[in-house]
C-alpha positions as CSV (number, residue, x, y, z in Angstrom):
1,M,-40.7,-31.4,305.4
2,L,-37.4,-33.2,306.2
3,G,-35.9,-30.3,308.3
4,T,-32.4,-30.8,306.9
5,S,-29.9,-28.5,305.2
6,Y,-26.9,-29.4,303.1
7,E,-23.8,-27.7,301.7
8,L,-22.2,-28.2,298.3
9,D,-18.5,-28.4,297.6
10,D,-17.2,-26.8,294.5
11,A,-19.1,-28.3,291.6
12,N,-18.3,-28.7,287.9
13,L,-21.3,-27.9,285.8
14,I,-21.4,-28.7,282.1
15,F,-23.9,-26.7,280.1
16,D,-25.2,-27.4,276.7
17,N,-28.5,-26.6,274.7
18,Q,-30.5,-29.3,276.3
19,K,-28.8,-30.3,279.5
20,I,-26.9,-29.1,282.7
21,S,-24.7,-32.0,283.9
22,I,-23.1,-32.6,287.3
23,S,-20.4,-35.3,287.1
24,H,-19.5,-35.7,290.8
25,V,-20.3,-33.3,293.7
26,V,-19.7,-33.8,297.4
27,L,-22.6,-32.8,299.6
28,H,-22.3,-32.4,303.3
29,D,-25.1,-32.5,305.9
30,E,-25.4,-30.0,308.7
31,R,-23.3,-32.2,311.1
32,G,-20.0,-31.4,309.4
33,E,-17.7,-32.3,306.5
34,E,-17.2,-35.9,307.6
35,Y,-20.8,-36.6,306.9
36,K,-21.0,-36.6,303.1
37,G,-22.7,-38.0,300.1
38,A,-21.9,-38.2,296.4
39,L,-24.3,-36.3,294.1
40,T,-24.6,-37.0,290.4
41,G,-27.1,-36.3,287.8
42,N,-28.4,-33.6,285.4
43,I,-31.1,-31.2,284.5
44,T,-32.6,-31.3,281.1
45,H,-34.4,-28.3,279.6
46,K,-35.9,-26.8,276.5
47,N,-34.1,-23.5,275.9
48,F,-33.8,-23.1,279.7
49,S,-37.4,-23.8,280.4
50,D,-39.4,-26.9,281.3
51,F,-36.6,-28.1,283.6
52,Y,-36.5,-31.8,284.4
53,L,-34.4,-32.9,287.3
54,N,-32.6,-36.3,287.5
55,F,-30.3,-36.6,290.5
56,N,-29.0,-39.3,292.6
57,L,-27.3,-39.1,296.1
58,K,-25.5,-41.9,297.8
59,S,-23.9,-41.9,301.3
60,E,-22.8,-44.3,304.0
61,D,-24.0,-41.9,306.8
62,F,-26.3,-39.0,305.9
63,L,-28.9,-37.0,307.7
64,C,-32.2,-37.7,306.2
65,L,-34.7,-36.3,308.8
66,N,-34.3,-33.7,311.5
67,T,-37.7,-32.4,312.5
68,R,-39.5,-31.9,315.8
69,E,-43.1,-32.2,317.0
70,W,-44.2,-28.8,315.8
71,D,-42.6,-29.1,312.3
72,S,-45.1,-31.8,311.2
73,D,-48.2,-33.7,312.5
74,L,-47.5,-36.6,310.2
75,F,-44.1,-37.8,311.4
76,Y,-41.0,-36.4,312.9
77,G,-37.6,-37.4,314.4
78,Y,-33.9,-37.7,313.9
79,L,-32.8,-40.1,311.2
80,H,-29.3,-40.6,309.9
81,A,-28.8,-43.5,307.6
82,K,-27.0,-45.4,304.9
83,L,-28.8,-43.6,302.0
84,N,-29.7,-43.9,298.3
85,L,-31.8,-40.9,297.2
86,A,-33.3,-40.1,293.8
87,I,-34.9,-36.9,292.8
88,K,-36.8,-36.9,289.5
89,G,-39.4,-34.8,287.8
90,Y,-40.4,-31.3,286.7
91,L,-40.2,-28.5,289.2
92,N,-44.0,-28.5,289.6
93,D,-44.2,-32.3,289.8
94,L,-41.2,-33.5,291.7
95,K,-40.7,-37.0,293.1
96,M,-38.2,-37.9,295.8
97,D,-37.5,-41.6,296.4
98,I,-35.3,-42.3,299.5
99,N,-34.0,-45.7,300.4
100,A,-32.7,-45.6,303.9
101,K,-31.1,-48.0,306.5
102,P,-31.1,-46.2,309.7
103,L,-28.0,-46.1,311.8
104,D,-27.5,-46.2,315.5
105,G,-29.0,-43.2,317.4
106,S,-32.0,-42.7,315.0
107,T,-35.4,-41.9,316.4
108,F,-38.7,-41.9,314.4
109,Y,-41.9,-40.5,315.9
110,L,-45.4,-41.5,314.5
111,P,-48.2,-39.5,316.3
112,M,-51.7,-41.0,316.2
113,G,-53.1,-37.6,316.6
114,S,-56.0,-36.4,318.8
115,A,-59.7,-36.0,317.9
116,G,-59.5,-32.5,319.3
117,D,-63.0,-32.3,320.4
118,A,-64.4,-28.8,320.3
119,S,-67.0,-29.7,322.8
120,K,-68.0,-32.5,325.1
121,F,-71.7,-32.3,324.5
122,D,-73.1,-35.6,323.4
123,Y,-75.8,-34.1,321.4
124,V,-73.5,-32.3,319.0
125,K,-71.1,-34.3,316.8
126,F,-68.1,-32.4,315.5
127,R,-66.5,-34.0,312.5
128,E,-62.7,-33.8,311.7
129,I,-61.7,-33.5,308.0
130,G,-60.0,-36.7,306.9
131,R,-61.6,-38.9,309.4
132,S,-65.4,-38.5,309.8
133,Q,-65.9,-37.0,306.4
134,T,-64.0,-37.0,303.2
135,E,-62.0,-34.1,302.1
136,D,-61.4,-33.4,298.4
137,K,-58.1,-34.8,297.4
138,N,-55.8,-34.0,294.6
139,E,-56.1,-36.6,291.9
140,S,-52.4,-36.4,291.1
141,S,-49.2,-35.3,292.8
142,N,-48.7,-31.5,292.9
143,Y,-45.2,-30.1,293.4
144,L,-43.7,-32.9,295.6
145,K,-44.2,-36.6,296.3
146,L,-42.0,-38.2,298.9
147,T,-41.5,-42.0,299.1
148,L,-39.4,-43.1,302.0
149,N,-38.3,-46.8,302.1
150,I,-37.0,-47.7,305.5
151,E,-35.1,-50.9,306.3
152,A,-35.9,-50.8,310.0
153,T,-33.4,-52.4,312.3
154,P,-32.9,-52.3,316.0
155,N,-30.6,-49.3,315.4
156,V,-33.6,-47.1,315.2
157,E,-36.1,-46.4,318.0
158,T,-39.7,-46.0,316.8
159,I,-42.1,-44.1,319.0
160,I,-45.8,-44.3,318.3
161,V,-47.6,-41.6,320.2
162,M,-50.9,-43.1,321.3
163,D,-52.2,-40.1,323.2
164,K,-50.5,-36.7,322.9
165,N,-52.4,-35.3,325.9
166,T,-51.1,-37.9,328.4
167,G,-47.8,-38.9,326.8
168,E,-49.0,-42.5,326.4
169,E,-46.8,-44.1,323.8
170,I,-45.1,-47.2,322.4
171,R,-41.3,-47.1,322.3
172,A,-39.9,-50.0,320.4
173,K,-36.9,-51.4,318.4
174,G,-37.3,-54.0,315.8
175,N,-37.1,-55.2,312.2
176,G,-39.1,-54.6,309.1
177,D,-39.5,-52.9,305.7
178,L,-41.6,-49.9,305.8
179,K,-42.7,-47.6,303.0
180,V,-44.0,-44.0,303.9
181,I,-45.6,-42.0,301.0
182,V,-46.3,-38.3,301.5
183,D,-48.0,-36.7,298.6
184,L,-48.7,-33.0,299.2
185,G,-52.4,-32.4,299.2
186,N,-53.3,-36.0,300.2
187,D,-53.0,-38.2,303.2
188,M,-49.8,-39.8,304.3
189,M,-49.8,-43.6,303.5
190,M,-47.7,-46.3,305.0
191,Y,-47.1,-49.9,304.0
192,G,-45.1,-52.7,305.6
193,N,-44.7,-54.9,308.7
194,Y,-42.7,-54.0,311.8
195,E,-41.8,-56.8,314.2
196,I,-40.8,-55.7,317.7
197,T,-37.6,-57.2,319.3
198,E,-37.7,-55.1,322.4
199,G,-39.8,-52.1,323.7
200,V,-42.1,-50.7,326.3
201,Y,-45.7,-49.3,326.4
202,L,-45.3,-46.2,328.5
203,F,-48.4,-45.5,330.5
204,K,-48.3,-41.9,332.0
205,F,-51.3,-40.9,334.1
206,R,-51.6,-37.2,334.6
207,G,-48.0,-36.7,335.4
208,I,-48.6,-38.7,338.7
209,V,-48.4,-42.4,337.8
210,N,-45.9,-43.8,335.3
211,R,-46.0,-47.4,334.5
212,S,-43.9,-49.3,332.0
213,F,-45.2,-52.4,330.3
214,I,-42.4,-54.6,328.8
215,I,-43.4,-55.5,325.3
216,D,-43.1,-59.2,324.2
217,E,-40.6,-60.0,321.5
218,G,-42.6,-60.8,318.3
219,S,-45.3,-58.3,318.7
220,K,-46.2,-56.7,315.4
221,I,-47.6,-53.5,313.8
222,S,-48.7,-53.7,310.2
223,W,-49.6,-50.9,307.7
224,T,-51.6,-51.4,304.6
225,G,-52.3,-47.7,303.6
226,D,-53.7,-45.1,306.0
227,A,-50.9,-44.4,308.6
228,A,-53.5,-44.1,311.3
229,A,-55.4,-47.4,310.3
230,A,-52.5,-49.7,311.1
231,N,-53.2,-53.1,312.6
232,I,-51.5,-53.8,315.9
233,D,-50.9,-57.1,317.8
234,V,-48.9,-56.1,320.8
235,K,-48.5,-58.0,324.1
236,A,-46.8,-56.5,327.1
237,I,-46.7,-57.1,330.8
238,Y,-46.3,-54.9,333.9
239,E,-44.9,-56.2,337.2
240,L,-46.1,-54.6,340.4
241,P,-43.2,-53.2,342.4
242,K,-43.9,-55.3,345.5
243,P,-45.5,-58.8,346.0
244,L,-49.2,-58.5,346.8
245,A,-51.6,-60.6,348.9
246,L,-55.1,-61.5,347.7
247,Y,-56.6,-60.7,351.2
248,P,-58.4,-57.4,350.1
249,L,-60.4,-59.5,347.5
250,V,-61.8,-61.8,350.2
251,S,-61.6,-59.9,353.4
252,A,-65.4,-59.2,353.5
253,T,-66.4,-62.9,353.0
254,L,-63.5,-64.8,354.7
255,D,-64.2,-66.5,358.1
256,P,-61.7,-64.8,360.5
257,N,-61.7,-68.1,362.5
258,D,-60.3,-70.1,359.5
259,K,-56.7,-69.4,360.3
260,S,-55.2,-71.3,357.4
261,E,-57.4,-69.5,354.8
262,V,-56.6,-66.1,356.4
263,A,-52.9,-66.9,356.4
264,E,-52.9,-68.0,352.8
265,A,-55.0,-65.0,351.7
266,K,-52.3,-62.7,353.4
267,R,-49.4,-64.5,351.7
268,T,-47.8,-62.2,349.1
269,Y,-46.8,-63.3,345.6
270,K,-45.3,-61.5,342.6
271,T,-48.2,-59.9,340.7
272,F,-48.3,-59.0,337.0
273,V,-50.8,-57.1,334.8
274,P,-50.5,-58.4,331.2
275,L,-51.7,-56.0,328.5
276,S,-52.9,-57.0,324.9
277,L,-53.5,-54.4,322.2
278,T,-55.1,-55.6,318.9
279,G,-57.1,-54.2,316.0
280,S,-56.7,-50.7,314.8
281,L,-53.7,-48.8,316.1
282,S,-55.8,-45.5,316.5
283,S,-58.5,-47.2,318.5
284,P,-57.2,-50.6,319.7
285,N,-59.0,-53.3,321.6
286,I,-57.5,-53.4,325.0
287,H,-57.4,-56.5,327.1
288,F,-56.0,-56.9,330.6
289,D,-55.3,-59.9,332.8
290,I,-54.0,-60.4,336.4
291,L,-51.5,-63.1,337.1
292,Q,-49.7,-64.4,340.1
293,P,-47.7,-67.3,338.5
294,D,-46.1,-68.4,341.8
295,N,-49.4,-68.8,343.6
296,R,-50.2,-72.5,343.7
297,A,-52.8,-72.4,346.4
298,I,-55.5,-73.9,344.1
299,G,-58.8,-74.1,345.9
300,S,-58.0,-71.4,348.5
301,A,-60.5,-68.5,348.9
302,G,-58.1,-65.9,347.5
303,Y,-57.0,-68.1,344.5
304,T,-60.6,-68.9,343.7
305,K,-61.7,-65.3,343.9
306,L,-58.8,-64.2,341.6
307,Q,-59.9,-66.7,339.0
308,Q,-63.5,-65.5,339.2
309,I,-62.4,-62.0,338.6
310,R,-60.3,-63.1,335.6
311,N,-63.4,-64.6,334.0
312,E,-65.6,-61.5,334.6
313,E,-64.4,-58.8,332.2
314,K,-65.9,-55.9,334.2
315,E,-64.4,-56.9,337.4
316,L,-61.1,-57.8,335.8
317,Y,-60.7,-54.3,334.2
318,Q,-61.7,-52.6,337.5
319,Q,-59.1,-54.4,339.5
320,A,-56.4,-54.0,336.8
321,A,-57.1,-50.2,336.8
322,V,-56.8,-50.2,340.6
323,L,-53.6,-52.1,340.5
324,L,-52.1,-49.6,338.0
325,L,-53.3,-46.7,340.0
326,M,-52.8,-47.7,343.6
327,G,-50.5,-50.7,343.4
328,D,-52.7,-52.9,345.3
329,F,-56.0,-54.9,345.1
330,K,-59.2,-53.3,346.2
331,S,-62.1,-55.0,348.0
332,E,-65.3,-55.7,346.1
333,E,-67.0,-52.9,348.1
334,G,-64.3,-50.5,347.1
335,V,-64.9,-50.7,343.3
336,S,-68.1,-49.4,341.7
337,N,-69.8,-51.7,339.2
338,S,-70.5,-48.6,337.0
339,M,-66.9,-47.9,336.2
340,Y,-66.1,-49.7,333.1
341,T,-67.5,-48.9,329.7
342,K,-65.5,-50.8,327.0
343,S,-66.5,-48.6,324.1
344,A,-64.9,-45.5,325.9
345,V,-61.6,-47.3,326.6
346,T,-59.0,-46.8,323.9
347,T,-55.9,-46.2,326.0
348,V,-54.7,-47.3,329.4
349,S,-55.2,-43.8,330.6
350,D,-58.9,-44.0,329.8
351,L,-59.2,-47.1,332.0
352,V,-57.4,-45.6,334.9
353,S,-59.3,-42.3,334.7
354,A,-62.6,-44.2,334.8
355,A,-61.3,-46.2,337.8
356,L,-60.3,-43.1,339.7
357,S,-63.6,-41.3,339.0
358,S,-65.4,-44.5,340.0
359,E,-63.5,-44.8,343.3
360,I,-64.2,-41.2,344.2
361,T,-67.9,-41.6,343.3
362,N,-68.2,-44.9,345.3
363,Q,-66.7,-43.3,348.5
364,F,-68.9,-40.3,348.2
365,Q,-72.1,-42.3,347.7
366,N,-71.2,-44.6,350.7
367,L,-70.7,-41.6,352.9
368,T,-73.7,-39.6,351.9
369,G,-76.2,-42.2,350.5
370,L,-76.8,-40.0,347.4
371,K,-76.8,-42.6,344.6
372,N,-77.8,-40.1,341.9
373,I,-74.7,-38.0,342.2
374,S,-71.4,-38.9,340.5
375,L,-68.0,-37.3,340.9
376,G,-65.2,-37.3,338.4
377,V,-61.7,-36.1,337.7
378,N,-60.0,-35.5,334.4
379,Y,-56.7,-34.2,333.0
380,Q,-55.6,-32.6,329.8
381,N,-52.2,-31.4,328.6
382,L,-52.7,-28.2,326.6
383,T,-49.2,-28.0,325.1
384,G,-49.4,-26.2,321.8
385,G,-47.2,-26.5,318.8
386,M,-44.5,-24.2,320.2
387,S,-42.3,-25.6,322.9
388,E,-42.5,-22.5,325.2
389,R,-46.2,-23.2,325.7
390,N,-46.8,-26.0,328.2
391,R,-50.0,-26.1,330.3
392,D,-51.8,-28.7,332.2
393,Q,-55.5,-28.8,333.1
394,V,-57.1,-30.7,335.9
395,S,-60.9,-30.9,336.1
396,F,-63.2,-32.0,338.9
397,N,-66.9,-32.5,338.0
398,V,-70.2,-33.3,339.8
399,S,-73.1,-34.7,337.9
400,A,-76.6,-35.3,339.2
401,N,-79.5,-37.2,337.6
402,L,-82.8,-35.8,338.6
403,L,-86.6,-36.6,338.1
404,N,-86.0,-40.2,337.2
405,D,-83.0,-39.3,335.0
406,R,-85.1,-36.8,332.9
407,I,-82.6,-34.0,333.9
408,V,-78.8,-34.4,333.9
409,V,-76.9,-31.5,335.4
410,V,-73.1,-31.3,335.3
411,F,-71.0,-28.8,337.2
412,S,-67.2,-28.8,336.8
413,N,-64.3,-26.7,338.1
414,S,-60.9,-26.7,336.3
415,V,-57.5,-25.5,337.2
416,D,-54.9,-25.0,334.5
417,F,-51.3,-24.1,335.2
418,G,-48.0,-23.8,333.4
419,K,-46.7,-21.5,330.7
420,D,-48.7,-19.7,328.0
421,A,-47.6,-18.9,324.6
422,S,-45.7,-15.9,325.6
423,G,-43.7,-17.9,328.2
424,N,-45.4,-16.5,331.3
425,T,-46.1,-18.9,334.1
426,N,-49.6,-18.5,335.6
427,S,-52.7,-20.4,336.7
428,N,-56.5,-20.1,336.1
429,F,-59.5,-21.4,337.9
430,Y,-62.9,-21.5,336.2
431,G,-66.1,-23.4,336.3
432,D,-68.4,-25.0,333.6
433,F,-72.1,-25.8,333.6
434,K,-74.0,-28.2,331.4
435,A,-77.6,-29.4,331.6
436,N,-79.9,-31.7,329.5
437,F,-83.6,-32.0,330.0
438,L,-85.3,-35.0,328.2
439,I,-88.6,-33.5,326.9
440,T,-89.7,-36.9,325.8
441,Q,-89.4,-40.2,327.7
442,D,-87.2,-41.8,325.0
443,G,-84.8,-38.8,325.1
444,R,-85.1,-37.9,321.4
445,F,-86.3,-34.3,322.1
446,R,-83.9,-32.5,324.5
447,L,-83.5,-29.1,325.9
448,N,-79.8,-28.3,326.3
449,A,-78.0,-25.5,328.1
450,Y,-74.4,-24.9,328.7
451,R,-71.7,-22.4,329.8
452,V,-68.2,-23.5,329.2
453,N,-64.7,-22.0,329.2
454,N,-62.1,-22.6,326.4
455,M,-58.6,-21.5,325.8
456,D,-57.4,-19.9,322.6
457,I,-54.1,-20.6,320.8
458,G,-52.5,-17.8,322.8
459,G,-53.5,-19.3,326.1
460,A,-56.3,-16.8,326.9
461,L,-59.6,-17.9,328.3
462,F,-62.9,-17.1,326.7
463,T,-66.5,-18.2,327.6
464,R,-69.2,-19.7,325.4
465,S,-72.8,-20.3,326.5
466,G,-76.0,-21.2,324.8
467,V,-79.4,-22.8,325.0
468,G,-81.0,-25.0,322.3
469,L,-83.4,-27.9,321.3
470,S,-82.1,-31.0,319.8
471,Y,-83.7,-34.1,318.2
472,K,-81.9,-37.4,317.8
473,K,-82.9,-40.4,315.7
474,V,-80.9,-43.4,314.7
475,F,-81.6,-44.6,311.1
476,N,-80.0,-47.0,308.6
477,S,-81.3,-45.3,305.5
478,F,-83.1,-42.2,304.4
479,N,-86.3,-44.2,304.1
480,D,-86.1,-45.0,307.8
481,L,-85.7,-41.2,308.5
482,F,-88.3,-39.7,306.3
483,Y,-90.9,-42.4,305.9
484,F,-91.0,-44.0,309.4
485,N,-94.8,-43.5,309.7
486,K,-95.6,-45.4,306.4
487,K,-95.4,-48.9,308.0
488,S,-97.6,-47.9,310.9
489,K,-100.3,-46.4,308.6
490,I,-100.4,-49.7,306.6
491,I,-100.8,-51.7,309.9
492,Q,-103.6,-49.3,311.0
493,T,-105.4,-49.7,307.6
494,Q,-105.2,-53.5,307.7
495,S,-106.4,-53.7,311.2
496,G,-109.3,-51.5,310.4
497,S,-110.5,-53.4,307.3
């Protein structure tokens, strides 16, 4: 769990009928003899059975955590600290309490995890143990309960992995008192407040675009139990690498003969994209803005248009995504109105993916006039638990709505490349097919067909296909589900009397 190993100096043990005592033992961590702690305590027993441990370890600089991503999906990192550790309990019910003040060079990773969708079909809902349904939990601690009290200081860098697939993460330093409880057989719990003094929100889009939002001092993350259900209040800002003009926003409507307006619209200003993350850490509310603080041309066409965009959430998010992706504003005709769906956006990568797909679709529809066809692009990192496997997958898809949206057909081609689990470098190209036919007008009854390719843990491809019928109904109670005709029968009876 902690990934550390220790070495004892010669120890003096005192045995009697009920106790094994250790007066003072020097314990070294794996870094060398200069990194040591003083171990004291005893083991009580009943005729050398029912052993009960009671130990304490103190150190000014001791290695507490040395794990990597594949060692644990709860937390990992490198943590050396001023330490006070207590181990108490029977061998089958052991409790370890650690009070640690991290020292310079410590790094603590907290992954938010991935839903790990087994399929993208919207008519099949896969549930993950521990999130969508309740897994049976042990009522009491079994074997080991770890309580880690961390006095966070700017000496330790905390990395919260927002999206493992894209590498999107918060890297921060700050202050706070945090408690982490890991009870084997139960979920990891966290408590405390963490106030950021400095940090960045790292946005990495498909290995092509990297943007760093500078986090405002005073941003906070709070835990009250479930580690993945923390509350976040983080504000950050990204500065575009070059000053931008607002001309693309008004080029289609601006009178070319109005020289002063054209000149002002083409004037460049420093441009910023502020970012706000609030609510649940695992699925935060994301809000963007676009600022040109040095632009004082109030009343000009460009300034007025920017204020209009800032007051229209859909347009604001579209332009923010284009700024992050392309580094410049896009004309109104260049951004599709169908791009943004707020419920689908939980990371900056989601937003930019939607913007890129929207831009491709918009250009295709303008060229062909086919408004019922949409194009999209997606990316996944397929890195497994072992470091030697590192694969990336880029997908391109075409979807068509036919017969007044009664039939939806999606074709996609994917290219994955990189190293497989055996360390071999190769690439694969394959296609998927999905189709939905709405048997009824309301879409409750559907005929579904699919042929998809997946990758197993060893990196080998396999194909799944199938055909099926589905029925979908939204209900608030079982009465709504099973007795939905009762009300209509009563109405019919009353109208007939």
